[in-house]
C-alpha positions as CSV (number, residue, x, y, z in Angstrom):
1,M,-38.9,21.1,-8.6
2,V,-41.0,19.2,-6.3
3,F,-43.4,16.0,-7.2
4,V,-46.4,14.9,-5.8
5,I,-48.5,11.5,-6.3
6,S,-51.1,9.7,-4.6
7,L,-50.2,6.3,-3.1
8,S,-53.6,5.1,-4.5
9,S,-52.3,6.0,-8.0
10,I,-50.0,3.1,-7.8
11,K,-52.7,0.2,-6.5
12,A,-51.9,0.5,-2.6
13,Q,-54.1,-1.1,-0.9
14,S,-55.5,0.6,2.0
15,L,-55.2,-1.1,5.7
16,S,-56.8,-0.1,8.4
17,K,-54.6,0.4,11.9
18,E,-56.0,-2.4,13.4
19,Q,-55.4,-4.5,10.5
20,V,-51.4,-3.2,10.3
21,I,-51.1,-3.7,14.2
22,E,-52.5,-7.3,13.9
23,D,-49.6,-8.2,11.3
24,L,-47.0,-6.7,13.2
25,T,-47.9,-8.8,16.4
26,Q,-48.2,-11.6,14.4
27,L,-44.8,-11.4,13.2
28,R,-43.5,-10.3,16.3
29,E,-44.9,-13.7,18.0
30,G,-43.8,-15.5,15.0
31,I,-39.9,-14.0,15.1
32,E,-40.0,-14.8,18.8
33,R,-41.2,-18.4,18.1
34,F,-39.3,-19.6,15.4
35,N,-35.5,-17.5,15.8
36,P,-33.7,-19.1,18.1
37,T,-31.5,-16.4,18.8
38,V,-33.7,-13.6,18.8
39,E,-33.5,-13.1,22.8
40,Q,-29.5,-14.0,22.7
41,Y,-28.4,-11.5,19.6
42,N,-31.1,-8.7,20.8
43,P,-32.4,-8.6,24.3
44,R,-34.1,-5.4,23.4
45,F,-36.1,-7.2,20.5
46,Q,-39.4,-7.4,22.4
47,N,-39.5,-3.9,23.6
48,R,-38.2,-2.5,20.5
49,A,-40.7,-4.2,18.6
50,D,-43.6,-3.3,21.3
51,S,-42.4,0.2,20.8
52,L,-42.7,0.4,16.8
53,I,-46.2,-1.5,17.1
54,S,-47.6,1.3,19.7
55,S,-46.2,3.7,17.4
56,V,-48.7,2.8,14.7
57,S,-51.2,6.2,14.8
58,K,-52.8,6.7,11.4
59,S,-56.1,5.2,11.2
60,S,-55.3,3.7,7.5
61,L,-52.0,2.8,5.8
62,S,-51.1,1.7,2.5
63,N,-49.8,-1.8,1.8
64,Y,-46.1,0.1,1.2
65,E,-46.5,1.6,4.4
66,A,-47.0,-1.5,6.2
67,F,-44.1,-3.7,4.7
68,D,-41.8,-1.0,5.7
69,L,-42.9,-1.6,9.5
70,I,-42.7,-5.2,8.8
71,S,-39.1,-4.5,7.7
72,Q,-38.0,-2.7,10.5
73,L,-39.6,-5.1,12.9
74,C,-37.7,-8.0,11.1
75,A,-34.4,-5.7,11.3
76,F,-34.9,-5.9,14.9
77,S,-33.8,-9.3,15.6
78,N,-30.1,-8.5,14.7
79,E,-30.2,-11.3,12.1
80,G,-29.9,-11.1,8.3
81,H,-31.3,-14.4,7.2
82,F,-34.9,-13.4,6.3
83,S,-37.0,-13.3,3.4
84,L,-39.2,-10.1,3.2
85,G,-42.3,-11.2,0.7
86,T,-42.4,-12.2,-2.8
87,W,-42.2,-10.9,-6.1
88,E,-45.9,-11.9,-6.3
89,D,-47.6,-10.0,-3.2
90,Q,-49.1,-6.7,-3.9
91,V,-46.1,-5.0,-2.6
92,H,-43.5,-6.0,-5.0
93,Q,-45.5,-7.4,-8.0
94,G,-45.9,-3.8,-9.4
95,I,-42.4,-3.9,-9.9
96,I,-41.7,-7.6,-11.4
97,N,-44.8,-6.5,-13.8
98,N,-43.6,-3.3,-14.7
99,E,-47.2,-1.5,-13.3
100,V,-44.7,1.0,-11.0
101,S,-42.5,3.2,-12.3
102,Y,-39.0,3.6,-9.7
103,I,-35.5,5.7,-9.4
104,P,-33.4,4.5,-12.7
105,L,-30.0,4.6,-10.5
106,V,-27.4,2.7,-9.7
107,V,-25.3,3.9,-6.7
108,K,-22.1,3.2,-4.8
109,I,-21.5,3.5,-1.3
110,A,-18.3,4.5,0.0
111,N,-17.2,5.9,3.4
112,S,-20.8,6.4,4.2
113,K,-21.6,8.5,1.2
114,L,-23.6,7.6,-2.0
115,Y,-22.3,8.2,-5.4
116,V,-23.6,7.7,-8.6
117,W,-22.8,4.7,-10.6
118,L,-25.0,4.1,-13.6
119,D,-27.5,6.3,-15.0
120,L,-30.3,4.6,-16.4
121,S,-32.4,7.6,-16.6
122,D,-33.6,8.7,-20.4
123,E,-32.4,12.1,-19.6
124,Q,-28.6,10.9,-18.8
125,V,-27.7,14.2,-16.8
126,L,-26.1,12.5,-13.9
127,K,-22.2,12.2,-13.7
128,R,-20.5,8.8,-12.9
129,G,-18.9,9.1,-9.8
130,A,-20.6,12.5,-8.8
131,E,-21.4,12.4,-5.1
132,I,-25.0,12.3,-4.3
133,I,-26.0,15.5,-2.0
134,S,-30.1,15.1,-1.9
135,I,-32.7,13.3,-3.6
136,N,-35.9,15.6,-3.7
137,G,-34.5,17.2,-0.8
138,L,-33.4,14.3,1.5
139,S,-30.0,14.3,2.1
140,S,-28.0,10.8,1.2
141,S,-27.5,10.6,5.1
142,E,-31.2,10.6,5.5
143,I,-31.9,8.0,3.1
144,L,-29.3,5.4,3.8
145,K,-30.6,5.8,7.7
146,K,-33.7,4.6,6.3
147,L,-32.9,2.2,4.2
148,Y,-30.6,0.7,7.1
149,Q,-33.3,0.7,9.2
150,S,-35.4,-1.5,7.1
151,T,-32.7,-3.7,6.1
152,P,-32.6,-7.0,8.5
153,S,-28.7,-7.7,8.8
154,D,-26.4,-9.4,11.5
155,G,-25.2,-7.2,14.4
156,R,-23.7,-4.2,13.8
157,I,-22.4,-5.3,10.3
158,L,-22.4,-2.1,8.0
159,T,-20.7,-3.7,5.1
160,Y,-23.6,-6.3,4.6
161,S,-26.3,-3.3,4.4
162,D,-24.0,-1.6,1.9
163,R,-23.4,-4.0,-0.6
164,T,-27.2,-5.2,-0.3
165,I,-28.5,-1.5,-0.4
166,E,-26.1,-0.8,-3.7
167,N,-27.5,-3.9,-5.1
168,N,-30.9,-3.1,-4.6
169,F,-31.2,0.7,-4.7
170,S,-33.5,1.4,-6.9
171,W,-36.3,-0.7,-5.8
172,M,-35.5,-0.2,-2.1
173,Y,-35.8,3.5,-2.8
174,F,-39.2,2.9,-4.1
175,L,-40.4,0.8,-1.0
176,Y,-39.2,2.8,1.7
177,V,-38.3,6.2,0.7
178,D,-40.2,7.7,-2.3
179,K,-43.0,6.5,-4.9
180,I,-43.5,9.9,-6.8
181,P,-42.6,10.2,-10.8
182,G,-39.6,12.3,-10.9
183,F,-36.4,13.1,-9.1
184,E,-34.4,16.3,-8.1
185,I,-31.2,14.9,-7.7
186,E,-28.3,17.2,-6.3
187,T,-25.0,16.0,-7.1
188,M,-21.2,17.3,-6.7
189,L,-18.0,16.2,-8.5
190,G,-14.5,16.9,-6.8
191,S,-14.6,20.0,-8.1
192,G,-16.9,21.0,-5.0
193,I,-19.5,22.8,-7.3
194,A,-23.0,21.4,-7.1
195,E,-25.5,21.1,-9.6
196,K,-29.1,19.9,-9.5
197,N,-30.8,17.8,-12.2
198,T,-34.0,16.0,-12.8
199,I,-35.1,12.5,-14.0
200,Q,-38.1,10.5,-14.3
201,A,-39.2,7.3,-12.7
202,L,-38.7,4.2,-15.1
203,T,-40.3,0.9,-15.2
204,R,-38.2,-2.1,-14.6
205,E,-38.5,-3.5,-18.0
206,K,-37.0,0.3,-19.3
207,H,-34.6,0.3,-16.7
208,F,-33.1,-3.0,-18.7
209,E,-33.4,-1.4,-21.7
210,N,-31.7,1.8,-20.8
211,Y,-28.4,-0.7,-19.2
212,E,-28.4,-2.1,-22.7
213,K,-28.6,1.1,-24.5
214,F,-26.4,3.3,-22.4
215,Y,-23.9,0.8,-21.0
216,P,-23.0,-1.9,-23.9
217,E,-19.4,-1.9,-22.9
218,R,-20.4,-3.6,-19.6
219,I,-22.4,-6.1,-20.8
220,E,-19.4,-7.1,-23.0
221,K,-17.0,-6.8,-20.3
222,Q,-19.1,-9.2,-18.4
223,K,-19.7,-11.7,-21.0
224,E,-16.1,-11.9,-21.4
225,T,-15.0,-12.4,-17.8
226,E,-18.5,-14.8,-17.0
227,V,-16.7,-18.6,-16.4
228,D,-19.4,-21.3,-16.9
229,A,-18.4,-23.5,-13.7
230,F,-19.2,-23.8,-10.5
231,H,-15.6,-22.6,-9.3
232,S,-12.4,-21.3,-11.0
233,L,-8.8,-22.5,-10.4
234,S,-5.6,-20.6,-11.9
235,F,-1.8,-20.8,-11.6
236,S,1.1,-18.4,-11.7
237,G,4.6,-20.0,-10.6
238,T,4.2,-21.4,-7.4
239,S,0.7,-19.5,-6.6
240,A,-3.0,-20.4,-7.1
241,T,-6.1,-18.5,-6.8
242,L,-9.5,-20.1,-6.4
243,T,-12.6,-18.3,-6.7
244,L,-15.5,-19.7,-5.1
245,P,-18.6,-17.0,-6.2
246,S,-21.7,-19.2,-4.6
247,F,-22.9,-22.4,-3.1
248,D,-26.5,-21.8,-3.9
249,R,-28.0,-25.1,-4.6
250,R,-29.3,-24.2,-7.5
251,R,-25.8,-23.7,-9.0
252,V,-24.6,-27.0,-7.2
253,E,-27.0,-28.8,-9.1
254,K,-26.6,-27.2,-12.4
255,Y,-22.7,-28.0,-12.1
256,D,-23.6,-31.4,-10.4
257,V,-21.1,-30.5,-7.9
258,D,-20.1,-33.0,-4.8
259,S,-18.2,-30.9,-1.9
260,K,-15.9,-33.4,-1.0
261,K,-14.8,-34.5,-4.5
262,L,-14.6,-31.0,-5.6
263,Y,-12.2,-30.4,-2.4
264,K,-10.2,-33.2,-3.2
265,G,-9.4,-32.8,-6.6
266,I,-8.5,-29.0,-6.1
267,F,-5.9,-29.8,-3.6
268,T,-4.7,-32.7,-5.1
269,E,-3.9,-30.8,-7.9
270,L,-2.2,-27.7,-5.8
271,K,0.3,-30.5,-3.9
272,E,0.9,-31.9,-7.4
273,K,2.2,-28.6,-8.5
274,A,3.9,-27.5,-5.2
275,I,1.9,-24.5,-4.7
276,Q,3.2,-22.5,-1.9
277,N,0.9,-19.5,-2.1
278,L,-3.4,-20.0,-2.1
279,I,-5.9,-16.9,-3.0
280,I,-9.1,-17.9,-2.1
281,D,-11.6,-15.6,-3.1
282,L,-15.0,-15.6,-1.5
283,R,-16.0,-12.1,-2.2
284,G,-20.0,-11.9,-3.2
285,N,-20.4,-15.6,-1.7
286,T,-23.4,-15.5,-0.2
287,G,-23.6,-19.3,0.8
288,G,-25.8,-21.6,0.3
289,L,-25.4,-25.2,1.1
290,N,-23.1,-25.7,4.6
291,E,-21.6,-28.4,3.2
292,F,-19.4,-26.4,1.2
293,A,-18.1,-24.8,4.0
294,D,-17.5,-27.5,6.3
295,D,-15.9,-30.0,3.8
296,I,-12.9,-28.0,3.1
297,V,-11.6,-28.0,6.5
298,P,-9.6,-31.3,6.2
299,F,-7.8,-29.4,3.4
300,I,-6.9,-26.3,5.1
301,Q,-6.2,-27.1,8.6
302,K,-2.7,-26.4,10.2
303,R,-3.0,-28.2,13.1
304,P,-5.6,-30.1,15.1
305,S,-8.4,-28.5,16.8
306,D,-8.5,-28.2,20.6
307,S,-12.3,-29.0,20.5
308,P,-14.0,-32.3,19.1
309,L,-16.6,-30.0,17.8
310,L,-16.9,-28.2,14.3
311,K,-20.0,-26.6,15.0
312,R,-23.4,-26.9,16.8
313,T,-26.8,-26.2,15.2
314,I,-29.9,-25.7,17.5
315,S,-33.2,-25.8,16.1
316,W,-36.0,-23.6,17.3
317,E,-37.6,-26.5,18.7
318,E,-34.3,-27.1,20.5
319,R,-33.4,-30.1,18.8
320,I,-29.2,-30.1,18.8
321,R,-26.4,-31.3,16.3
322,N,-23.1,-31.8,16.7
323,Y,-20.9,-31.7,13.6
324,R,-17.6,-33.3,15.1
325,F,-14.1,-32.1,13.7
326,P,-12.7,-33.9,10.7
327,K,-9.6,-35.5,10.4
328,A,-6.7,-33.7,8.2
329,S,-6.2,-34.9,4.8
330,N,-3.2,-36.0,3.3
331,V,-3.3,-33.4,0.6
332,A,-3.9,-30.6,3.1
333,F,-2.4,-27.5,2.1
334,E,0.5,-27.0,4.0
335,G,1.5,-23.2,2.1
336,Q,0.0,-19.8,3.0
337,I,-3.5,-19.1,2.6
338,Y,-4.8,-15.3,1.7
339,A,-8.8,-15.0,1.7
340,L,-10.5,-12.2,-0.1
341,V,-14.0,-11.0,1.4
342,N,-16.4,-8.3,1.3
343,G,-19.5,-7.5,2.9
344,R,-21.5,-10.0,0.6
345,T,-19.1,-12.8,2.3
346,Y,-22.2,-14.1,3.9
347,S,-23.7,-17.1,5.6
348,A,-22.0,-20.4,4.5
349,G,-19.3,-17.9,2.7
350,S,-18.4,-16.4,5.8
351,T,-18.6,-19.9,7.9
352,L,-16.1,-21.2,5.3
353,A,-13.7,-17.7,6.0
354,R,-14.1,-18.5,9.5
355,Y,-12.6,-21.9,9.0
356,L,-9.7,-20.4,7.0
357,K,-9.0,-17.8,10.0
358,E,-9.6,-20.5,13.0
359,Y,-8.0,-23.7,11.4
360,G,-6.1,-22.6,8.2
361,D,-4.1,-19.7,9.2
362,A,-5.5,-17.4,6.7
363,V,-4.6,-13.7,6.0
364,F,-7.5,-11.8,5.1
365,I,-7.6,-8.9,2.8
366,G,-10.8,-7.0,2.0
367,E,-13.7,-5.5,4.2
368,E,-15.7,-7.1,7.4
369,T,-17.9,-10.4,6.3
370,G,-21.5,-9.9,6.3
371,T,-22.2,-12.8,9.0
372,R,-21.5,-12.6,12.8
373,Y,-18.3,-14.2,13.7
374,E,-19.5,-16.3,16.6
375,G,-22.6,-17.8,15.2
376,F,-26.3,-16.8,13.5
377,S,-29.4,-18.1,12.4
378,A,-29.8,-19.4,9.3
379,G,-30.7,-23.0,7.8
380,S,-34.4,-23.3,6.5
381,Q,-36.9,-20.6,7.3
382,E,-40.6,-21.1,8.9
383,Y,-42.6,-19.1,6.7
384,V,-45.4,-16.9,8.2
385,M,-48.0,-15.5,6.0
386,L,-49.5,-12.4,7.5
387,E,-53.0,-12.3,7.7
388,N,-53.9,-8.8,6.2
389,T,-51.2,-7.6,4.5
390,Q,-50.6,-11.1,2.8
391,I,-46.9,-11.0,2.7
392,R,-44.9,-14.2,3.3
393,I,-42.1,-13.6,6.1
394,G,-39.1,-16.6,6.4
395,I,-38.0,-16.3,9.7
396,P,-34.7,-18.2,10.1
397,R,-35.0,-21.3,12.6
398,Y,-31.6,-22.6,13.2
399,H,-29.0,-21.4,15.3
400,I,-25.6,-22.0,14.0
401,T,-23.2,-21.7,16.6
402,F,-19.3,-22.0,17.1
403,D,-16.7,-22.5,20.4
404,P,-15.7,-19.6,21.5
405,S,-12.5,-18.0,19.6
406,E,-9.4,-16.7,20.7
407,K,-8.5,-15.2,17.1
408,Q,-11.5,-13.0,17.4
409,T,-13.3,-12.0,20.2
410,T,-15.7,-9.6,19.1
411,S,-19.7,-9.6,19.5
412,N,-22.3,-8.8,16.6
413,R,-19.4,-8.3,14.5
414,G,-18.4,-10.1,11.0
415,L,-14.7,-11.6,10.6
416,L,-12.8,-8.7,10.3
417,P,-9.7,-8.9,7.9
418,D,-5.5,-8.4,8.3
419,F,-5.7,-5.7,5.6
420,L,-8.6,-3.5,5.1
421,I,-9.9,-2.5,1.8
422,Q,-11.9,0.7,1.6
423,P,-11.8,2.2,-1.7
424,T,-12.4,5.7,-2.5
425,I,-14.9,6.9,-5.3
426,E,-11.8,7.3,-7.6
427,E,-10.5,3.9,-7.2
428,L,-13.9,2.4,-7.4
429,L,-14.2,4.0,-11.0
430,E,-10.7,2.7,-12.1
431,E,-12.2,-0.7,-11.3
432,T,-8.8,-1.6,-10.1
433,D,-8.7,-5.1,-8.0
434,L,-7.6,-3.7,-5.0
435,H,-8.2,-7.2,-3.2
436,M,-6.0,-9.0,-5.3
437,K,-3.2,-6.4,-6.0
438,K,-2.8,-6.4,-2.4
439,A,-2.6,-10.1,-1.9
440,K,-0.3,-10.4,-4.7
441,K,1.9,-7.7,-3.0
442,L,1.9,-9.9,0.0
443,I,3.0,-12.8,-1.9
444,S,6.0,-10.8,-3.8
445,E,7.1,-9.4,-0.3
446,K,6.9,-13.1,1.3
447,N,8.7,-14.4,-1.7
448,S,11.6,-11.8,-1.5
449,S,12.2,-11.9,2.2
450,N,12.3,-16.1,1.5
């Protein structure tokens, strides 16, 4: 069964070819002006942007089609710190206001394949863990390719794109792939037998209602594991686990946290308890305030730095600020650090991970982090309101850069872990914490050898 619907029925405003080209040109000029790393991290940006702009051939385009091109143009910069529109613009407001329906499906991506994770449809016909072969005849690889090209990310870091798509698949599918009211989904379980099922699009409100209706145990489990604190610190014998989930400004203000006082208290307690092994969990930490990365350095450094600088920031106006390397604290941790990371370890979260590798000799477990190891554009954004689509784009305008590293000499890649965790769909379904399991195994082996 194939479903067809006109974009006009979902309030897609029509734009002329000239209007779309005007907005794309305005955006290209904005990126070239405000993103200080665009030429460094993608020397081909202007050529690719011009090629995209010249490819606009239709006499009229919907706002959705224009937004797809806008997203692709941002992605050409090889930088993830963009904001693409707001929930109030004509592209997004239909979703948040429950005026449009879209695919009720949560997915997992494992080994470049799509899998059913949560079926939020009314039909409840999709089996959890089944591989998605195609949706409305479009293969999973084609769907992922389309979503990748519309997702701004640092360099060649696929893990960040995968985790971003997992977190936002349903509405990203709506914006970038398909806007029809029903979906024929071909899936396959381990038996190798494919089956086709049809589900109908639902509003955002209905997605949440079905989640509560069909997955109450997940809601209860989430409530049980939620910690109402900025961080968590637990102890087991001579080992400790420090979890830092986010450095978001709103979170910092909610818990009224000062970074220097926080780390002073944590590492004083670690020293008093004679902790020998410290697991720092940075999975899902997409960053926030940079001081929560910088201010941990005095407490984790094993030796002085060869450079007097910790990092340097360069604004789009070429204003330079140097951050001096700090002195070690008298409660600096002297034991072994194990860091847990994934593709959503990003921005300031990824910067902290870099410091742990460079100065704390940490052992890394997980997957490639989401932010470029050698530097990236972030900090505050310059907002450009595109004249015709009225879509607001946030462009990163500060280059955060580090001295060249001898520990990792890659280009356009995130921090690469010592022990790679790539769970199969079966392992994901078991929901075993493979990262933590590996860290505890390494600690056990270390203690046994001593």
